[in-house]
C-alpha positions in Angstrom: 0.0 0.0 0.0 2.8 2.4 0.9 4.6 1.5 -2.4 1.4 2.3 -4.3 1.0 5.8 -2.7 4.7 6.5 -3.4 4.2 5.6 -7.1 1.3 8.0 -7.4 3.3 10.8 -5.7 6.2 10.3 -8.2 3.7 10.3 -11.2 2.3 13.5 -9.8 5.6 15.3 -9.6 6.7 14.2 -13.2 3.4 15.2 -14.8 3.5 18.7 -13.1 -0.2 18.3 -12.4 0.0 18.0 -8.6 -0.2 21.8 -7.9 -1.2 22.8 -4.4 -4.8 24.0 -3.9 -3.4 27.5 -3.0 -1.7 27.7 -6.4 -4.4 26.2 -8.5 -8.0 27.3 -7.7 -10.9 28.8 -9.6 -11.3 32.6 -9.2 -13.4 35.3 -10.7 -11.4 35.5 -13.9 -12.3 31.9 -14.7 -16.0 32.7 -14.8 -18.2 34.6 -17.3 -21.8 35.8 -17.2 -23.9 33.2 -18.8 -27.4 34.8 -18.3 -28.7 38.0 -16.9 -31.1 40.9 -17.2 -29.6 44.0 -18.8 -30.8 47.6 -18.8 -29.2 50.3 -21.0 -29.3 54.1 -21.2 -27.6 56.0 -23.9 -27.8 57.9 -27.2 -29.3 57.1 -30.5 -28.6 58.5 -33.9 -31.1 58.4 -36.8 -30.1 58.4 -40.5 -33.3 58.9 -42.5 -31.7 60.3 -45.6 -33.5 57.9 -47.9 -30.4 56.0 -48.9 -29.3 53.5 -46.2 -25.9 52.8 -47.8 -24.6 56.0 -49.4 -22.4 58.1 -47.1 -23.1 55.8 -44.2 -21.1 57.8 -41.7 -22.0 61.3 -42.8 -22.7 62.5 -39.3 -22.8 66.2 -40.3 -25.5 66.0 -43.0 -27.4 62.8 -42.3 -27.2 61.8 -38.7 -29.8 63.3 -36.3 -29.2 63.3 -32.5 -30.2 65.1 -29.3 -27.9 66.3 -26.5 -29.4 64.2 -23.7 -29.8 60.4 -23.3 -32.4 59.3 -25.8 -32.3 55.5 -25.7 -33.6 53.1 -23.0 -33.4 49.3 -23.4 -34.3 46.3 -21.2 -33.5 42.7 -22.1 -33.2 39.2 -20.9 -30.2 37.2 -22.1 -30.0 33.4 -21.8 -27.3 30.7 -21.5 -27.8 29.6 -25.1 -26.8 33.0 -26.5 -30.3 34.3 -27.3 -31.6 37.5 -25.9 -34.9 39.3 -26.1 -35.0 43.1 -25.9 -37.4 46.0 -25.8 -36.0 49.4 -26.8 -37.5 52.9 -26.7 -35.9 55.9 -28.5 -36.5 59.6 -29.0 -34.8 61.9 -31.5 -35.3 65.1 -33.5 -35.0 65.6 -37.2 -32.9 68.8 -37.3 -33.3 71.6 -39.8 -30.7 71.3 -42.6 -30.3 67.5 -42.3 -31.0 65.3 -45.3 -34.4 63.6 -44.7 -35.8 61.3 -47.4 -33.5 62.8 -50.1 -34.4 66.4 -49.3 -33.0 69.1 -46.9 -35.2 69.2 -43.9 -36.7 72.7 -43.2 -38.8 71.9 -40.1 -37.6 70.4 -36.9 -39.6 67.1 -36.3 -39.8 64.7 -33.3 -38.9 61.1 -33.8 -40.2 58.2 -31.6 -39.2 54.6 -31.9 -40.3 51.4 -30.1 -38.6 48.1 -31.1 -38.6 44.5 -30.0 -35.8 42.2 -31.2 -34.2 38.8 -30.8 -30.4 38.8 -30.6 -27.7 36.1 -30.7 -24.3 36.3 -29.0 -21.7 35.4 -31.6 -19.3 34.3 -28.9 -21.3 31.1 -28.9 -20.0 30.4 -32.4 -16.6 32.0 -32.6 -15.5 31.4 -29.0 -14.8 33.8 -26.2 -13.2 37.0 -27.3 -12.3 38.6 -24.0 -13.5 42.2 -23.9 -15.2 42.1 -27.4 -18.7 40.7 -27.3 -20.3 40.8 -30.8 -23.9 40.0 -31.6 -26.5 40.1 -34.4 -30.3 40.3 -34.2 -33.6 40.7 -35.9 -36.9 42.2 -34.8 -39.8 44.5 -35.5 -40.6 48.0 -34.5 -42.7 51.1 -34.8 -41.3 54.5 -35.6 -43.0 57.9 -35.9 -41.7 61.1 -37.4 -43.6 64.2 -38.3 -46.8 62.5 -37.0 -46.4 59.8 -39.5 -46.1 56.2 -38.1 -44.5 53.3 -39.8 -44.0 49.6 -38.9 -40.5 48.3 -39.6 -38.6 45.1 -40.0 -35.3 45.4 -38.2 -31.8 43.9 -38.4 -29.0 44.8 -36.0 -25.3 44.2 -35.7 -23.3 45.4 -32.7 -21.0 44.6 -29.9 -20.6 45.1 -26.2 -17.5 45.5 -24.1 -17.6 45.0 -20.3 -15.7 47.0 -17.7 -16.9 44.7 -15.0 -19.5 42.0 -14.5 -22.1 44.7 -14.0 -21.2 47.6 -16.2 -20.3 47.8 -19.9 -20.8 49.7 -23.2 -23.0 48.8 -26.1 -22.6 50.0 -29.7 -25.0 48.9 -32.5 -26.4 49.8 -35.9 -29.9 48.8 -37.0 -31.4 48.8 -40.4 -35.1 49.5 -40.3 -37.2 48.5 -43.4 -40.7 49.9 -43.5 -43.7 47.6 -43.8 -45.3 50.3 -46.1 -43.5 50.6 -49.4 -44.6 54.3 -49.7 -42.5 55.2 -46.7 -38.7 55.3 -46.4 -36.3 52.9 -44.8 -33.8 54.3 -42.3 -30.8 53.5 -40.1 -30.5 53.9 -36.4 -27.1 53.8 -34.5 -26.7 53.7 -30.7 -24.1 54.0 -27.9 -25.3 53.0 -24.4 -24.1 52.4 -20.9 -25.3 48.9 -19.9 -26.0 47.5 -16.4 -26.5 43.8 -15.8 -28.5 42.3 -12.9 -29.9 39.0 -11.7 -26.7 37.5 -13.0 -26.0 33.8 -13.4 -22.4 32.8 -14.1 -20.7 29.8 -15.7 -17.1 28.8 -16.3 -15.1 30.2 -19.2 -13.1 27.9 -21.5 -10.0 28.7 -19.4 -12.0 28.0 -16.3 -13.3 24.6 -17.6 -9.7 23.6 -18.4 -8.5 24.7 -14.9 -11.5 22.8 -13.4 -10.5 19.6 -15.3 -6.9 20.0 -13.9 -8.2 20.5 -10.4 -10.4 17.5 -10.7 -7.5 15.4 -11.9 -5.3 16.6 -9.0 -8.2 15.8 -6.7 -8.5 12.3 -8.1 -4.8 11.6 -7.5 -5.1 13.1 -4.0 -8.1 10.9 -3.4 -6.2 7.8 -4.4 -3.4 8.6 -1.9 -6.0 9.5 0.7 -7.8 6.2 0.1 -4.7 4.2 0.9 -4.2 6.1 4.2 -7.9 5.8 4.9 -7.9 2.0 4.6 -5.1 1.8 7.2 -6.8 4.3 9.5 -10.2 2.5 9.2 -8.7 -0.7 10.6 -7.5 1.2 13.6 -10.7 3.0 14.1 -12.7 -0.2 13.7 -11.0 -1.7 16.8 -11.6 1.5 18.7 -15.3 1.5 17.6 -15.9 -2.1 18.7 -14.4 -1.3 22.1 -16.6 1.8 22.4 -19.7 0.0 21.4 -19.0 -2.7 23.9 -18.6 -0.1 26.6 -21.8 1.7 25.5 -23.7 -1.6 25.7 -22.4 -2.2 29.2 -23.4 1.3 30.4 -26.8 1.0 28.7 -27.4 -2.3 30.5 -26.5 -0.7 33.8 -28.7 2.3 33.1 -31.6 0.1 32.2 -31.1 -2.0 35.3 -31.1 1.2 37.4 -34.3 2.4 35.7 -36.0 -1.0 36.2 -35.0 -1.0 39.8 -36.3 2.6 40.3 -39.6 1.8 38.5 -40.0 -1.3 40.7 -39.4 0.7 43.8 -41.9 3.3 42.7 -44.5 0.7 41.9 -43.9 -1.0 45.3 -44.4 2.3 47.1 -47.5 3.2 45.1 -48.9 -0.3 46.0 -48.2 0.2 49.7 -49.9 3.6 49.7 -52.8 2.2 47.7 -53.1 -0.7 50.2 -53.3 1.8 53.0 -56.3 3.5 51.3 -57.7 7.0 51.5 -58.6 9.1 54.5 -62.4 9.6 54.6 -64.4 12.3 56.4 -67.8 12.7 57.8 -70.4 15.0 56.2 -69.5 18.7 56.7 -66.5 17.7 58.8 -62.7 18.0 58.5 -61.9 16.1 61.7 -59.8 12.9 61.5 -61.4 9.9 63.1 -59.3 7.4 65.1 -59.5 4.9 62.2 -57.9 7.3 59.8 -55.4 8.7 62.3 -54.1 5.1 62.5 -54.0 5.0 58.7 -51.9 8.2 58.7 -49.6 6.7 61.4 -48.9 3.9 59.0 -48.3 6.4 56.2 -45.9 8.3 58.4 -44.0 5.1 59.2 -43.7 4.4 55.5 -42.2 7.9 54.9 -39.7 7.4 57.8 -38.6 4.1 56.1 -38.1 6.0 52.8 -36.5 9.4 53.7 -36.5 10.6 50.1 -40.2 10.1 49.6 -42.3 13.2 49.2 -46.1 13.2 48.8 -48.9 15.4 47.6 -52.2 15.3 49.5 -55.3 16.0 47.5 -58.5 16.5 49.5 -62.1 16.5 48.2 -65.7 17.0 49.1 -69.0 15.4 47.9 -71.4 17.3 45.7 -73.8 18.3 48.4 -73.7 22.0 49.4 -72.5 25.0 47.6 -69.4 24.8 45.5 -67.6 27.6 47.3 -68.4 25.9 50.7 -67.1 22.5 49.4 -63.9 24.1 48.2 -63.3 25.7 51.6 -64.1 22.4 53.3 -61.7 20.4 51.1 -58.9 22.9 51.9 -59.6 22.4 55.7 -59.4 18.6 55.1 -56.0 19.1 53.4 -54.8 21.2 56.4 -56.0 18.7 58.9 -54.3 15.9 57.1 -51.0 17.8 56.7 -51.1 19.1 60.3 -51.4 15.6 61.6 -48.5 14.2 59.6 -46.3 17.2 60.3 -47.4 18.2 63.8 -48.2 14.8 65.3 -46.0 12.5 63.4 -43.0 14.8 62.9 -42.8 14.5 59.1 -40.7 17.4 57.6 -43.1 19.9 56.0 -40.8 20.1 52.9 -41.8 16.5 52.1 -45.5 17.3 51.9 -47.7 19.5 49.7 -51.4 19.7 49.4 -54.4 21.0 47.4 -58.1 21.1 48.0 -60.3 20.4 45.0 -63.8 20.9 46.4 -66.3 18.8 44.4 -64.5 19.1 41.1 -63.0 15.5 41.1 -65.8 13.1 42.1 -64.9 9.4 42.1 -68.4 8.4 41.0 -71.6 9.6 39.4 -72.9 11.4 42.5 -73.1 15.0 41.2 -75.7 17.6 41.9 -78.2 16.1 39.5 -77.9 12.4 40.6 -79.4 10.9 43.7 -76.9 8.7 45.6 -77.0 7.0 49.0 -74.7 8.1 51.8 -72.4 5.2 51.2 -71.5 6.6 47.8 -71.3 10.2 48.8 -68.8 9.2 51.5 -66.4 8.0 48.8 -66.0 11.5 47.6 -65.1 13.0 51.0 -61.5 12.0 51.1 -57.8 12.8 51.3 -55.7 10.8 48.8 -51.9 10.6 48.4 -49.7 10.9 45.3 -45.9 10.2 45.1 -44.0 13.3 44.0 -40.4 12.1 44.5 -38.9 9.0 46.1 
């Protein structure tokens, strides 16, 4: 196993592929924006001279522009290179410019609204660094001198990016009118672009680097696997020893719980065998019979110094609820006073509550007739283990 690991290490060194993670890792330069939303604000220039080819760059006589930003665009661009855009433009046909073959004598407003589908040529020619060319087609509507025209559009342009977010866009569009009686025209643009909701992917260089990183990782994993097999044998022995110890401790804990549950059950059965303390009608006095019962309960508590009890006292349903509540509280007090005052049980080991007629043990409520023998069962003090 050691010989195998050494052989891999030698191969690594000779192939120059085992570069440390610090030297070889993906960074921001290895990724490109693959899809995004894009908004642009800039200038547009309209050439409506009547001849779309002649003197194409005659800015002085044929291009119309305004001094403020006059183009707004919004587009969504996808991983496959396609993009859909909506573009709004404003311009003015200036006096003295060549419009439809004649010198313009009246300043006219120009409005344009276009929708187009574009394609990123980098998908065909490969990544071209800062130069991002594209072509597109679309339709639009333009209006000049209160005369509207629908157009078929074709565009060629390129973008260059200063950062992932900001860049510049330059394009030229040919707009062919849908009405043969009207003229075709050109529209050029230069805009500042902002991208948002960006999704990135690896560039070609990034993919090559990723492949190298993955190869290095594969070799590292092979070396690590050899070490891991040796380590696992050691850990297996430790794990078996730990599991054996856990099983021993679990068995001890279960035995402790079983013993504790048995002890609690035994105590509950002894208290249950003693029974409840019962009272006469409208009385909280303890009879001799039930004092003897409490004597036995006190003896049980002395035998079990950790035992604490809750005393719950009750009344039958006869009489007013408020009176029965008061009477049950007196019965609690009488029971506790006897255990604490007469039998010397520490007060911290006893608590008590009076429940009035709210917890009857049978059907003998205010609406049901019952004989005295049944009513007596509800006039009681009973005992519940809190701790032991």
